[in-house]
C-alpha distance (Angstrom), angle and dihedral (degrees) to the residues before:
residue distance angle dihedral
M1 . . .
S2 3.80 . .
N3 3.79 120.9 .
I4 3.82 104.7 -116.2
K5 3.80 119.7 -154.6
F6 3.79 128.1 179.4
G7 3.81 116.9 -132.4
T8 3.80 131.8 -166.9
D9 3.80 94.2 -50.3
G10 3.80 109.2 16.0
W11 3.79 132.5 -64.2
R12 3.81 124.1 -31.9
A13 3.78 131.7 174.1
V14 3.79 142.7 152.5
I15 3.79 113.1 -75.5
A16 3.83 113.2 -105.5
E17 3.82 91.1 10.1
G18 3.81 107.9 62.1
F19 3.78 97.8 -14.6
T20 3.80 101.1 69.5
F21 3.80 132.8 140.9
A22 3.81 89.6 -107.1
N23 3.80 93.2 53.8
L24 3.80 91.5 42.2
E25 3.81 89.0 55.6
R26 3.81 90.3 52.3
V27 3.80 91.8 51.9
A28 3.81 93.1 44.1
Q29 3.81 90.9 50.5
A30 3.80 91.8 50.0
T31 3.81 88.9 48.6
A32 3.81 91.1 50.7
D33 3.80 90.3 48.4
Y34 3.79 90.8 51.4
W35 3.79 95.6 50.6
K36 3.81 92.3 44.6
Q37 3.80 90.4 51.4
N38 3.81 94.5 42.4
P39 3.80 110.1 42.0
V40 3.79 115.1 -178.6
P41 3.83 117.2 -132.7
G42 3.78 111.3 -114.5
T43 3.80 94.5 24.2
S44 3.79 134.3 93.5
Q45 3.80 129.0 -127.8
R46 3.78 87.2 -97.2
V47 3.81 128.8 124.0
I48 3.81 128.9 -164.3
V49 3.81 113.4 -139.3
G50 3.80 121.8 -166.3
Y51 3.78 136.6 166.5
D52 3.79 142.7 -162.3
R53 3.82 133.0 -136.1
R54 3.80 98.2 -84.8
F55 3.79 124.0 125.1
L56 3.83 109.1 -69.2
S57 3.81 93.3 -7.5
D58 3.80 90.8 133.4
Q59 3.81 91.1 51.7
F60 3.81 92.6 45.9
A61 3.81 88.5 51.3
C62 3.82 91.5 50.4
R63 3.81 91.0 50.3
T64 3.81 89.9 49.7
A65 3.80 89.0 52.1
E66 3.82 90.6 49.3
V67 3.81 91.6 54.2
L68 3.79 94.1 46.1
A69 3.82 90.8 47.5
G70 3.80 89.4 47.8
N71 3.79 86.9 59.7
G72 3.79 94.2 51.8
I73 3.81 95.9 -100.9
E74 3.79 119.4 137.4
V75 3.81 113.2 -125.6
I76 3.79 131.7 -156.1
L77 3.81 106.9 -163.2
T78 3.80 123.3 -167.0
E79 3.79 114.4 -114.5
E80 3.83 93.7 -137.4
P81 3.80 140.3 6.7
T82 3.80 103.9 -55.8
P83 3.84 136.6 -172.2
T84 3.79 113.9 -98.4
P85 3.85 93.7 -122.2
A86 3.81 89.6 58.5
V87 3.80 89.2 56.2
S88 3.81 91.6 46.4
L89 3.80 91.2 51.0
A90 3.81 91.1 50.0
V91 3.81 90.5 53.6
R92 3.78 91.1 59.1
E93 3.80 98.6 36.3
R94 3.80 94.2 48.0
K95 3.82 92.6 44.2
A96 3.79 92.8 -122.0
V97 3.78 122.0 170.2
G98 3.80 88.4 -126.0
G99 3.76 148.2 -42.1
V100 3.79 141.9 -115.6
M101 3.79 123.4 -150.2
I102 3.80 117.7 -168.0
T103 3.79 102.1 -145.9
A104 3.78 142.6 110.1
S105 3.80 89.7 -150.0
H106 3.82 109.0 -152.6
N107 3.82 97.2 -5.2
P108 3.83 122.1 117.7
A109 3.80 119.2 -76.5
A110 3.81 92.1 -101.8
F111 3.83 90.2 68.8
N112 3.76 133.3 76.7
G113 3.77 130.3 177.9
F114 3.79 150.2 -163.9
K115 3.81 111.8 -131.9
L116 3.79 118.0 -166.6
K117 3.79 121.2 -145.2
A118 3.79 122.4 -165.0
H119 3.82 125.6 -137.0
Y120 3.82 92.7 -92.5
G121 3.81 91.0 63.0
G122 3.79 98.3 -106.3
S123 3.77 138.5 101.3
A124 3.79 114.3 -59.5
D125 3.78 111.5 -103.4
P126 3.83 120.3 -114.4
G127 3.81 92.0 -102.5
L128 3.80 93.1 57.1
C129 3.80 91.2 48.2
Q130 3.80 91.2 49.6
D131 3.79 91.2 49.0
V132 3.81 91.0 52.5
E133 3.81 89.8 48.7
A134 3.80 89.7 52.2
L135 3.82 90.6 55.1
L136 3.81 94.9 55.7
D137 3.82 111.2 129.6
K138 3.81 93.2 -2.4
N139 3.80 90.4 120.2
P140 3.81 133.0 24.8
V141 3.79 116.1 -100.1
Q142 3.82 113.6 -93.7
I143 3.81 115.7 -155.7
T144 3.79 132.7 -177.3
P145 3.83 108.7 -165.8
F146 3.78 111.9 -113.3
N147 3.82 97.3 -115.1
K148 3.80 91.5 50.6
A149 3.81 91.9 45.6
L150 3.81 90.3 56.3
K151 3.82 93.6 54.4
P152 3.83 98.9 62.3
R153 3.83 86.6 35.6
W154 3.78 96.2 -113.7
V155 3.81 85.4 137.5
A156 3.81 120.9 42.0
I157 3.80 121.4 -175.5
R158 3.80 114.2 -141.6
N159 3.81 142.0 171.6
L160 3.81 106.4 -116.6
R161 3.80 97.6 172.8
E162 3.81 96.8 76.9
P163 3.84 96.4 53.5
H164 3.80 88.3 49.1
Y165 3.80 92.1 51.1
A166 3.80 90.5 50.8
A167 3.81 91.8 49.5
V168 3.81 97.5 49.7
K169 3.81 93.2 46.1
K170 3.81 88.1 59.8
L171 3.81 91.7 54.0
V172 3.82 95.3 59.6
D173 3.80 134.3 51.4
F174 3.77 90.5 -97.5
P175 3.83 96.0 173.6
L176 3.82 88.1 57.2
I177 3.80 90.9 50.7
A178 3.80 92.3 44.0
K179 3.81 93.6 59.2
S180 3.83 97.0 37.5
R181 3.84 98.1 93.7
L182 3.81 88.9 -142.9
K183 3.78 118.9 168.1
F184 3.80 105.2 -134.7
A185 3.80 129.6 -173.4
H186 3.78 125.8 -166.5
E187 3.79 122.7 -160.1
A188 3.82 101.9 -158.4
L189 3.83 95.7 -177.8
F190 3.83 87.0 -140.1
G191 3.82 89.1 -66.7
V192 3.80 135.7 129.2
G193 3.79 93.1 -85.0
A194 3.81 89.2 77.2
G195 3.79 110.4 118.9
C196 3.81 96.4 11.8
F197 3.79 96.4 110.1
D198 3.79 92.8 40.6
A199 3.82 86.6 59.7
L200 3.80 96.4 40.3
L201 3.79 96.2 48.9
A202 3.80 98.4 38.1
G203 3.80 110.3 129.4
T204 3.83 94.6 20.5
T205 3.81 128.7 107.0
C206 3.81 89.6 -107.9
S207 3.78 119.0 104.0
V208 3.80 118.2 -142.6
T209 3.79 129.2 -156.8
T210 3.81 114.8 -172.7
L211 3.80 114.7 -160.1
N212 3.81 127.2 -159.9
A213 3.78 93.1 5.0
A214 3.81 98.2 151.9
H215 3.80 119.8 118.5
D216 3.80 99.5 -113.4
V217 3.81 117.0 159.7
N218 3.82 88.7 -157.1
F219 3.83 91.6 54.4
G220 3.78 92.4 -130.2
G221 3.80 90.7 -63.2
I222 3.83 94.6 -60.7
N223 3.80 134.3 95.7
P224 3.82 111.4 -100.5
E225 3.80 90.3 -122.0
P226 3.83 120.6 129.9
I227 3.81 97.9 -122.9
A228 3.79 129.5 120.5
K229 3.80 98.5 -104.5
N230 3.82 89.2 65.1
Y231 3.81 95.6 52.6
G232 3.82 99.7 76.1
L233 3.80 100.2 114.7
S234 3.78 96.5 39.9
S235 3.81 93.1 43.2
A236 3.82 90.3 56.0
F237 3.81 89.8 48.6
L238 3.80 92.4 51.8
R239 3.79 92.5 50.1
R240 3.80 87.5 58.5
H241 3.81 95.6 37.8
P242 3.84 111.3 31.1
H243 3.82 120.8 -150.9
D244 3.79 133.6 -178.7
L245 3.81 92.8 -111.1
C246 3.78 141.3 -12.1
L247 3.79 118.1 -148.7
V248 3.80 118.8 -160.2
T249 3.81 122.7 -154.8
D250 3.79 127.7 -169.0
G251 3.80 128.4 -124.4
D252 3.81 96.1 -71.6
A253 3.83 96.2 28.8
D254 3.78 98.5 -119.8
R255 3.84 96.7 108.5
V256 3.79 128.0 58.5
G257 3.77 142.5 -152.8
G258 3.75 129.9 162.2
M259 3.78 153.5 -164.8
D260 3.76 131.4 -143.4
G261 3.76 117.0 -113.3
H262 3.80 92.6 -84.7
G263 3.79 99.3 53.7
N264 3.80 99.5 -95.0
A265 3.79 111.0 141.8
L266 3.79 119.4 -113.6
S267 3.78 117.9 -154.0
T268 3.78 120.4 -126.5
H269 3.82 86.0 -117.3
Q270 3.79 91.1 60.4
L271 3.81 91.6 49.3
I272 3.80 91.1 48.0
C273 3.80 92.9 51.4
L274 3.80 92.6 45.5
L275 3.79 90.9 52.7
L276 3.80 93.0 44.6
R277 3.80 91.2 53.0
H278 3.83 90.3 45.7
F279 3.80 91.7 54.1
I280 3.79 92.1 48.0
V281 3.82 101.0 40.6
N282 3.80 105.0 29.1
R283 3.80 102.4 26.4
K284 3.83 94.4 36.0
A285 3.81 88.3 -138.3
T286 3.78 126.0 164.0
G287 3.79 135.5 -171.2
R288 3.77 142.0 95.7
V289 3.80 118.7 -38.5
V290 3.81 115.2 -142.6
K291 3.79 123.4 -163.1
A292 3.80 136.9 168.0
L293 3.79 111.7 -115.9
T294 3.83 92.6 -111.6
T295 3.82 90.3 64.7
T296 3.80 123.6 105.7
S297 3.79 118.8 -80.2
M298 3.82 88.4 -133.1
V299 3.80 83.2 85.7
D300 3.81 87.5 61.8
R301 3.81 90.8 51.6
I302 3.81 92.4 49.4
C303 3.80 91.7 49.2
E304 3.81 90.9 49.0
R305 3.81 91.0 49.5
Y306 3.81 93.7 52.0
G307 3.81 99.1 33.9
L308 3.80 96.3 -114.8
E309 3.79 125.4 154.6
L310 3.80 111.9 -113.7
V311 3.80 122.2 -154.6
E312 3.82 118.4 -166.9
T313 3.81 119.8 -157.5
G314 3.78 140.1 -179.6
V315 3.80 120.4 -88.4
G316 3.80 115.9 -76.3
F317 3.77 128.0 69.5
K318 3.80 91.0 -114.3
Y319 3.83 87.7 76.8
I320 3.81 91.8 50.8
C321 3.80 88.8 45.5
A322 3.82 89.8 55.9
E323 3.81 89.9 56.2
M324 3.80 92.9 45.6
I325 3.80 90.4 54.2
K326 3.82 88.7 57.7
G327 3.80 88.3 61.1
N328 3.81 138.4 -135.1
V329 3.82 93.3 81.7
L330 3.79 117.2 150.8
L331 3.81 95.3 -168.8
G332 3.80 136.3 -21.0
F333 3.79 123.6 -155.5
E334 3.79 148.2 161.8
E335 3.81 135.0 -154.6
S336 3.79 94.0 -108.6
G337 3.81 91.6 66.1
G338 3.79 103.0 -91.9
I339 3.82 112.5 141.9
G340 3.80 126.1 179.3
F341 3.80 122.5 -160.7
P342 3.82 132.8 -154.4
G343 3.79 118.3 -106.2
H344 3.80 90.9 28.6
V345 3.80 134.4 84.0
P346 3.84 113.1 -62.7
E347 3.78 89.0 -104.9
R348 3.79 138.2 103.0
D349 3.78 112.6 -98.5
G350 3.81 122.1 -170.3
I351 3.79 93.4 -174.3
L352 3.79 94.0 54.4
A353 3.83 89.7 44.9
G354 3.80 88.9 57.7
L355 3.79 92.3 52.3
M356 3.81 91.0 47.2
L357 3.81 90.5 53.6
L358 3.79 89.7 50.7
E359 3.81 89.4 50.0
M360 3.81 88.8 51.7
L361 3.81 93.0 51.6
A362 3.79 91.4 45.8
A363 3.81 91.0 51.0
E364 3.81 96.9 43.7
R365 3.81 98.9 40.1
K366 3.81 88.7 -154.9
P367 3.82 129.8 114.0
I368 3.77 114.4 -99.4
S369 3.83 90.2 -116.8
R370 3.81 89.2 61.3
L371 3.81 92.3 48.5
L372 3.81 90.7 51.9
A373 3.81 91.5 48.4
D374 3.80 89.8 52.2
L375 3.81 90.6 51.8
G376 3.80 90.7 52.1
K377 3.80 92.3 50.2
E378 3.79 92.9 49.9
F379 3.80 101.3 40.5
G380 3.79 104.6 21.8
P381 3.81 132.0 -113.9
H382 3.80 117.9 -46.7
H383 3.80 116.5 -178.1
Y384 3.79 121.8 -176.4
A385 3.79 135.1 -159.4
R386 3.79 134.6 178.2
V387 3.78 133.5 -172.5
D388 3.81 125.2 -170.0
T389 3.78 113.9 -156.4
R390 3.77 136.2 172.0
F391 3.79 114.1 -108.6
P392 3.82 128.0 172.9
L393 3.79 109.1 -94.3
E394 3.78 91.4 -143.9
K395 3.84 90.1 59.7
R396 3.80 97.8 45.0
A397 3.82 94.7 93.0
A398 3.80 90.6 50.7
L399 3.80 90.4 50.4
M400 3.80 92.5 51.6
E401 3.81 91.0 48.6
F402 3.80 90.6 49.3
C403 3.80 90.9 51.2
K404 3.81 92.6 49.5
T405 3.80 96.0 47.1
K406 3.82 100.3 35.5
P407 3.80 107.7 33.4
P408 3.81 119.0 172.0
V409 3.80 114.6 -92.3
K410 3.81 91.6 -134.4
L411 3.77 140.3 16.5
L412 3.79 100.0 -139.2
R413 3.85 102.8 -57.0
S414 3.81 100.3 -11.2
P415 3.84 128.5 78.7
V416 3.80 118.3 -116.6
R417 3.80 108.6 -108.6
D418 3.82 102.2 175.6
V419 3.82 140.3 24.9
K420 3.82 117.8 -160.9
S421 3.80 115.4 -166.9
Y422 3.81 107.9 166.4
D423 3.83 92.1 105.8
G424 3.78 113.1 14.7
V425 3.81 114.6 -37.2
K426 3.82 124.5 -69.3
F427 3.81 124.2 -170.0
V428 3.82 115.0 -157.4
A429 3.80 120.5 -164.5
A430 3.79 128.4 -150.3
D431 3.81 91.7 -109.6
G432 3.81 91.6 56.7
S433 3.80 96.8 -103.3
W434 3.78 116.1 129.4
L435 3.80 144.3 -172.1
M436 3.80 126.4 -157.8
L437 3.81 135.7 -174.0
R438 3.80 120.2 -164.1
G439 3.78 136.4 158.7
S440 3.80 116.5 -123.1
G441 3.78 115.3 -107.4
T442 3.81 93.0 -146.8
E443 3.83 105.9 31.6
P444 3.84 135.7 43.0
I445 3.80 93.7 -109.4
L446 3.80 139.7 103.3
R447 3.79 118.6 -127.3
I448 3.80 121.1 -148.4
Y449 3.82 115.7 -163.5
A450 3.80 129.3 -174.4
E451 3.78 140.9 171.4
A452 3.81 129.6 -168.9
R453 3.81 142.2 150.5
S454 3.81 92.9 -88.6
Q455 3.80 134.2 33.9
S456 3.79 91.8 -123.0
D457 3.80 91.2 54.2
A458 3.82 91.7 47.7
E459 3.79 89.6 52.9
R460 3.81 91.1 46.5
L461 3.80 88.1 55.0
T462 3.82 91.8 53.6
Q463 3.82 87.7 52.8
L464 3.81 88.0 53.0
G465 3.81 87.4 52.6
L466 3.80 90.9 52.4
A467 3.80 89.7 49.4
I468 3.82 89.7 53.9
T469 3.82 90.6 54.3
R470 3.80 90.7 53.5
R471 3.80 90.0 57.7
V472 3.82 90.0 63.7
Q473 3.82 102.8 38.3
């Protein structure tokens, strides 16, 4: 029996190796045991189950529903591959005790995963995940075959996309968007976001071009991750056919990236800062700003400029979710493209992020290149780099200890003034540049992040990070 461990957002493994029907049943049974033992006041013994476009995701979702039904839990199962935020919203709106999303998000096509959603419609906190882990194999798997589960209505199949569309349209100035005549492109990366904006913007003056919308379990040979190296085909298209903006969503449409209208990649940091400024300047919004510590320090500068409280968390949207639940959050975001919005579920939502960016462009009436230039003039240059490298898992703890106890004296020309070690290790220099090393929570790799005043300096810092790893291997 495989050893199953939950990472930053549930359990993920390679299909047919760790992620098998037998192991899925074990995890589903432990999840059922947890929710039966820990009912949540104000909710029903009901679970929302959704799935993405990955190989066998629909079958894995059906098997999950069979196990939950076998344990006397009512299941609402999506009728088609559905964005994760739509499932999260359904958990809260239908007063379910929780949710399960079968997805490996942005991971390679060989992976699948089992994401847990708590009753509030956000990522399950670490304690819940640990409790489910502890219940693995405590009880034999109980299964009600799918056809039998449908008859007494233990399992109901529902469309969860439409309620999600209705909810996000209420959170933006949709009339402003509808009359804006914006030309919008969406790079779906072969994921479940395909078709969402066609439906949302139907009947408006906006034109929508959806790229790489086919259902391809191999994701066209790329990883469905919103980063520049995966934008080749759509970037070439945009150079030939300019648009006002191209949004990119990942495999389950909860994370975002983007390109300008001419195919030039936009970093998630740029999108985050654009949206933060839009909320402050155009929406006149206030509140706490929450960011993961791998996110650009331009956020810090913006918060200082407008007198906003900034909360920094570990990596993983579950930490941002915990702050959003406390209330009074203006925006919450992470480097990997997860953005959470007020008035919505405490969850990242790539579809809502796209609408918010359209609202921003409609309000500003300026090209996105001009808005980015204005940010740079006001808050200074911030250039980001990241390198993912393989590093022996058994030596990761030693590397983190080495970084904490023997930090570099300088980052390039500036002395190190702070070392943060509550999630990986981050070195912060006096000039605001920084370097961070952190092991992935979902893959056997080490991530090296850096930010500096020039792209060349940011890349030099990542090389310094690689040099540090060689001192421990």
